[in-house]
N, C-alpha and C positions, 0 to 999 in steps of 0.2 A: 223944802225942795220938792217940787212936784214929781210924782212917779214917772212922768214921761221924760223928764230930764235925766233921771237916773237910768231909765231904759235906753235912752239915746247913747249915753256914755258906755253902758254895758254892751250895747250893740257894736259900737266902734271897737271896743277892746276885744270882744270875742271874735268879731270878724277878722280883725288884724291877726289874732293868734291862730285862728283857723286857717287863714291864708299862709301864714308862716309855716305851719305844720303840715300843710296840704292834706288836711283831714276835716271832714264835716260831720260825720255821724256821731262821734262822741261829744262834740260841741253841741249839736242839736239835742241829743239825748239828755245832756246835763241841763240845758235850758228847759226842756220839757219837764224834767224832774223838779226843777225849781218852780215852774208854773203849777205843777201838781201840788206841791207843798203850799204854794200861795193860795190856791183855790180851796184846799183842805182847811187852811187857816181861816179863810173868809167864811167857810161854811160852819166851822166849829166855834168860832169866837163871836161874842156878843158885846164886847166892850169897846172902849175907845181905841184899842190897839188894832181896829179894823184898818186904819190908815196904813199901818205897817204891812198888813196882809195885801193891801192894794199895791204897795211897792213890789212885794214878792211876786204877786200874780202878774203885774205888768212886766217885770223883768223876764219872767218865764214865757209870756205869750207874745209880747210886742217885739221882742228881739229875734224871733224865729224867721220872719219873712225874708230878711236879707240872706241868711244862711241857707235857707231852703232854695231860694232862687239861684244862688251861686252853685249849690250842689247839683241842682237840676241842669244848669247850663254847662257846668264842667264835665258832666257825664254824657253829653250828647256831642257827637261828631257831625260836622257839616253845618254850614251856615243856615240853610233852609230849615233843617230839623231843629236847630238851636233856636231860631226865631219863633217857630211854632210852639216849641216847648216853653219858651219865655212867656209868650202870650197866654198859653194855657195856665201856667203857674200863677201869673198875675191875675188872670181872670177868675180862676177858682179861689184865689186868696181874697179877692174883692167880694166874692159871694158871702164871705163871713160877715162883711158889713151889713148885708141885707138880712142875714139870719139873726144877727145880734139884736136887731129891733124886735124880732119875734121872740127870741130867747129871753131877753130881759124886759120885754113888754108884757110879761105875764101878769094878769091882774092879781091884786092882793099879795104881791110878793115883796113889796117894799116894807121897810127900809133895808132889809138884809139880803134880799134877792137870792134866797137859798136855792130855788129851782134853777135859776139862771146859772148860778155858780156850779151846781151839780151837773148840769148839762155840759158846761165848759170843762169840768173835771173829767167827765166821760170822754169828751172829744180828745182831750190831752192824753188820757190813758190809752185810747185807741191809736193815736198818733205815735206814742212811744212804742207800742207793740209793733206797729207797721214799720217803724224806723228800724227796729232790731232785725226784723225779717229782711228788709231791703238791704241793710248793711251786710248781713250774712250772705245774701245772694250775690252782691257785688264782690265780696271777698272770695267767694267760691269761683266766680267767673274769672277773676284776676288770677287765681292760682291755677285754674284750668288752662289759661292762656300761657302761663309760665311753663307748663309741662308739655306743651305741644312739641311733637317731633318736627324735624325739618320738613318732611313731606306734608304733614298736616298744616304746618305754618304756611307753606307755599300755596297749598290749595285754598286755605281761608283768605290769604292775602290777595289772590287773584279774584275771588268772588266779591270781596268787599274792599275796594282799594282805598277809598277816602272817607270812611265812616267810622263810627264807634264799634262796628263789627270787625274791623281790622284787628288781627292778632297782636299788633304792637300797641294798640290803644289800651290804656289801663284806666279803670274806673277809680275815681277818688272816693274812698270809703269813709 
């Protein structure tokens, strides 16, 4: 079974569960941790079990794009802003395809590609830390909005009537 088929099935299952639970952060962080484990396995292993490491790394890295895109679009109010954010997320995500040619095209790195895997591991660790900070900030903003007094609510509601800045809007964490 190719790693891409397994990643596709995992993407469908995790996306379904994430939508059912109306939560994205923990799902993305768990996939990032799986990807981190997969790249660590690829870096540390030198035997035929590398194919297993490829499965784990693919599950952790290829399944993220749909969840990240849905998280970004769910947390933006207004059609124009949502359209721009969708384009930015997809555009920056596709930059990874450009970078991968340089990351894995490093000379004298085959057949194990340790440098490329180490760079990917670093990116995934940074993404994990940024995700934790982002989830914390969204949770803090949601709880701040819950605690607004009636006067504060009315003032913020007038200033931002139809956007994600409206006090009734809740971020999906």
